[in-house]
N, C-alpha and C positions, 0 to 999 in steps of 0.2 A: 711382405716383411715378416719373416718367421723368427728372426733372432730376437730374443727377449732381453730386456734390460733389467738390472737389479732395482730394488725399490729405492726411493729417496732416503737420504740420511739427514736427519735434523732439518727436514723440509727442503733439502737441496737436491736438484735433479742430477743424475749421473751423466757423465760424458760417455762417449764411445770408449771402448777399452784402449788402454795405452798402446797395446800391440798394433791396433789399427792405424796408428800414426807412424809405425816403424816397419811393418811387415811387408816384405816383397810380394807375398801371396795376396794380401789385401790390396796392395797397389795394382797388381795385375788384374784383379777383379774390377777395381775402379776404372782402370784403363778401358777394359772391354765394355763395362756396363754404364759408365758415365762418359768418359772422354771419347769413346768410339760410337756412342749412340745419341748423345745430346748435341745441341748446337753449341759450339765452342768458339769464342772470339779469337781471331788470329791477327787482328790489326785494323787499320783504317783504310777505307777505300782510296783516299788521296795518295797513299803510298804506291798505288798502281794507277797512275794517272792517265797514261797513254796506251793505245793499242800496242801489244807486244811486251809491255811491262810485266815482270813476273817476280815471284819470290818462292824460294824453297822453304817450306815450313816443317819443322819437326814437332809433331804432336804425339807426345808419349812414345817416341820411338818410331812412329809412322811418318815416312817422308812424303810430303804433299807438294804439289806444284800448283800455286795460285797465280792466275794471270788475267790479263785483259785481252780479249780476242780482237779480231780485226774490226768488228762492229762496235767495239767499246764496251761489251758486256763482260762482267767478271765471271770466271770459270775456275773450277778446281778439279784436280785429278790426283790419284796416287802417282807418285814419281817412280813408276815402274813400267818398263817396256812389256808389252803383251807377248813378245816372242820368247825370250829366255829369262826375263825378270831383271835385267840390268837397271840400275838407276839411270834415268834419262839426263837429269841435271845434277851435277855434283860439284861441290867446292873443291878447288885444288888443295891438296894436302902436302905438307912438307915431305919430300922424298918420293912422292908418287909421280908416275909418268903423266905427261900431258896427253889428254885424249880428245878426239874429235867429238862432235855432237853437242847436245844441249839445245837451248832455245835461241835461235838466231834467225833473223830475216823472216820472222813470221812462221817459222816451222820448228818442230821439236824433233830432234834426231837422236836416236839411240847411239851411244858411242861404240856398242859392241858389233852389231851387224848392220847398222845404218837404216833400220826401220824408221820411217819418218811419219810424223803426225801433224795435222793442222792444229790451230789454236782452239778448235772445238773438240779435240781429242780423237778425230777420225784418222785412221790409218790411210795415208795417201801414197806411200811407196814402201815396197819390200823387195830389195834387190834380188833379181833372178826368180821371183815367185809370182809376179803379176800375170805371167802367161801360163802358169801351171794350171792344168785342168782341176776344177773344183775349188781353187783357192779364192776365198771370198773375203775381201778386205773389210767388209762391214762387220765381220765377226770378231775383229781384233781392235776395236776402239779402246782407248785408255780407260782404266777403271775409274768410274765417276765418283766424285765427292760432292755432296750437297753444298750449296753456297747460297746464303741470303744475307741481306744487309738491313741494318736498322741504325738510325742516328749517325750514319757515316761509318759504323763499325762493320767489319766483315766477319761473318760467322760461317763455319764449315760443319758439316755432319758427315762422319765417315761411314755411316750406314744409311745412305739416302733412301733406299727402297723401303725402310721401316720407320723413317723419321716422321714425327709430327711437324707442324709448321713452326717456324721461329716465333710467330706471333703467339701461338699457344704456349710456348715455353716462356716468353717474356711476361705473359700475364698482364698485370696492371702497370708495369713500369713505363711503357710509352705514354699512357695517360698522365701519370704522375709527373713526368718530365716534359710534357708537351710544349710548355712555353720556353724551354731552353732550346736554342737553335743548334742542336748537336750535329745535325747533318751538314750544316754550313760552316761549322768551326774547322780550324786547321791547326796542325801541329806547330807549336812555336818552340818547343824544346822537348828533348827525350833524355831520360836517365835510365840506365839498365842496372839491375841488381841481381846478385846470386845469393840466395838465402838458404842456410843449412837448416831447413825446417820443412815439415810436411805441409802440403797445400791446405789441408783442413785447419791446421794450427793458424795459418795466416788468415784464412777466412774467419775463423772464430775471433781472432784479435780485431779484425776490421769491424766485426758485428757488435762490439760492445765498447763501452767507455768506462767501465769499472776500473780499468788500468790507467786512465788518462791522467788523473791527479798525480800519480807517482812517476809515470813514464814520460809525460808530455807537459812539463811546466810552462814552456813557451806557448804551446797551443792553448792551454787553459787560461793563460793571460789574455788571449784574444777571444776565447769562447769559454767563459766561466761556467756555463751550463754543463760542460763536459765533466767538471769535477764535483758539481753540486750533488749531494746525496749519492755519491758514488756513480754518477751518470744515470741514475734511475729516472724513469718517467720522461725520457726524451721524446718529444713529439716530432718524429721524422716525417710525418705526412705534411705538417705545416712548415717544418724546417727548424733548425736550431739557431737561436739568437746569438749574436756576438755581444761583446761588452758595449757599453754606451759609446757611441761615436765610431764604432767599427762595423764593417759590413763585408769583409772578404778575408781570405786566408793569406795574410802577409804579416810580417812582424808588427807593423803599425796598425793592421786591420783596415787599411785604406789603400787606394791605388789611383793612378792617373787614368786608368782605363775606364771607359763608360760601362754602365750596366747593360746587359743584353736588352735590346728593345723587345717589348712584349711581356716582360716579367711582371707578375703581380706585385703588390706592395710588400708582402712577406718575402718573396723571392729576391727582392732587391737588397734585403738586409739580413737574410737568414741563409744558413748552409743546409744543403740537402745531400743525401747519399743513397746509393743503390748498390746492392750486391746482385749482380746478374749471374746467376748460376750457369756453369760451375766455375768460371775463371775470370770474370770481369768486375772490377770495382769502378764505380763512377761517382766522383765527389764533385758537387756542383756549387760554385760560388756565383755571384752576380756577374762577374766579368771573365771567368775562366772555368774550365773543367779540368780536374786532375783525374786521369784514368789509369788504371792498373790492370795489365793483362798478365795473368799467372800462367806460367809454363812449367808444369810438374816434370821434373827430370828423374825422379825416383821417389821412394818413400820418405827420404830425408833431405831432399833438395828441391828447391823451386826457384826458377828464374822469373824475374818480374820486369816487365817493360812499363815504365811510368812515362806517360805522355801528357804534356800540358797543352790544352786546346784553347785557342783564342779566336776572336772575330777576325776575318780577313781585313776589315776596316782598321783594326788596331795593328795587325801585322804589317800593314802597308806604310805605317807612319815611320819616318826616318829615325825617330828617337825611340822606337819600340824597344822595350827591355823586359824580358821575362823574369829577370832575376829576383824581383821583389817577391814573387810567389814561388818560383822554382827552388830558390835557396831555402825558403821557409819550409816548403814541403820536404825537401831533401833531409833537413834536420829531423822533422817528424818521422819521415820514412825510416831513416837509419835507427831512430829510437825503437820503432816498431819491429824492424827486422832483428835487432839485437835481442829484444825481449822474446821474440818468437824462437830464436835460436836457443835462448836459455830454457824455454819451455821444452823444446825438442830434446835438449840434453837432460833435463830433469825427468821427463817421462820415460827415459831409457833406464832409469834406476830399477833394479830388480824388485824392489818393494812396491813400486808404483803401478797399481793395477788399473786405475782410472782416476780422472778428476771429477769435480762437481761444479755445477753452475750456480752462482749466486743469483738471487731474484732479478738483479739489474742486468744479468746476462741472458735473459730469457730469449732474446732473438736467436741465440745459438741453438735453442731447441729446434729451430727450423733447419739448421745445418745438420743436426743429428738425424732428424726425420728424413731429410733429402738423401743422405747417404744410406740409411737403413732401408728406405723404400727401394733402392736400386741394387744393393748387394746383400741385404739382410737374409734373403732366402737361401743364399749360397754359403752362409756362415753359421756354424752351430749355435753360437750364443754371442750376445753382445754384453 
């Protein structure tokens, strides 16, 4: 970290420069040094349930193919043919011609020259080349992408040869969430958002509750601790208490769903949250998890997939209804995304060089450190 920060003003810590939330050059650095080198969440393992299931994932402009092979193992590759570089799997676009190829019947076939790969990325056919002297199919396997799972989440790493383990990146998160059955939970509802704000603005908003009293009156009615003293002194390790008689994130603070078996006494009545760098938020109630997967699309736009996870026991009930929590969360989410867009608009003002963190926003110093540690040496000053 070579970039230096200016001193505090009136005891307040400075944010990163406002240009770092708007600049295409900074975003390109973040792509290469964060999103192409760290483990990045791309979804849930249950979304690829059977052999041959696959998804094309866009990660900061890099097209990836995530699939389940014939043996049931999850794999990921760059969505690029080793021959001439064509996309292997591509969505049909209006006005474009239909092309052969893609992933069908347990094979991945390039639409250009019909080079064909198995679901482990091995080249198995190259028309008119297999009998050529010196042609070695083993030299043309698909470009690998690292893939590991935790808690039912699928993480990829675009530079697997230099990657640390996912466990090393997660740090203490698995231990802090060990009693929540994350791997066993299943998606009960999904909402997708497109937010006109930088991914760091959204992370910073998630990491503090100084804004909660003004932006989230409905949420604070259920969790008064979020507005007390500006959200200062919140004990995230133990969890945040709800109002008397409430224990989950719904309008009433209650639900017909049972608490997850195995939670301790605090976890049955308190809310916990984790920011899993760089792009996953996990918010834990006693009966559900609301998770947010951030997909940066540029310096000033972020797509967000919000999934609501429940026990299969609850999902199987004929009267299961996610709306008590999903509609409450959707209200809170839209409030957050609107204020994040207002921040993005405001920091674009020519006079705004940087912001400052109030003491109750100290968790955001971790985001500042995270970014500086990874791109600071490539930027003259912060």
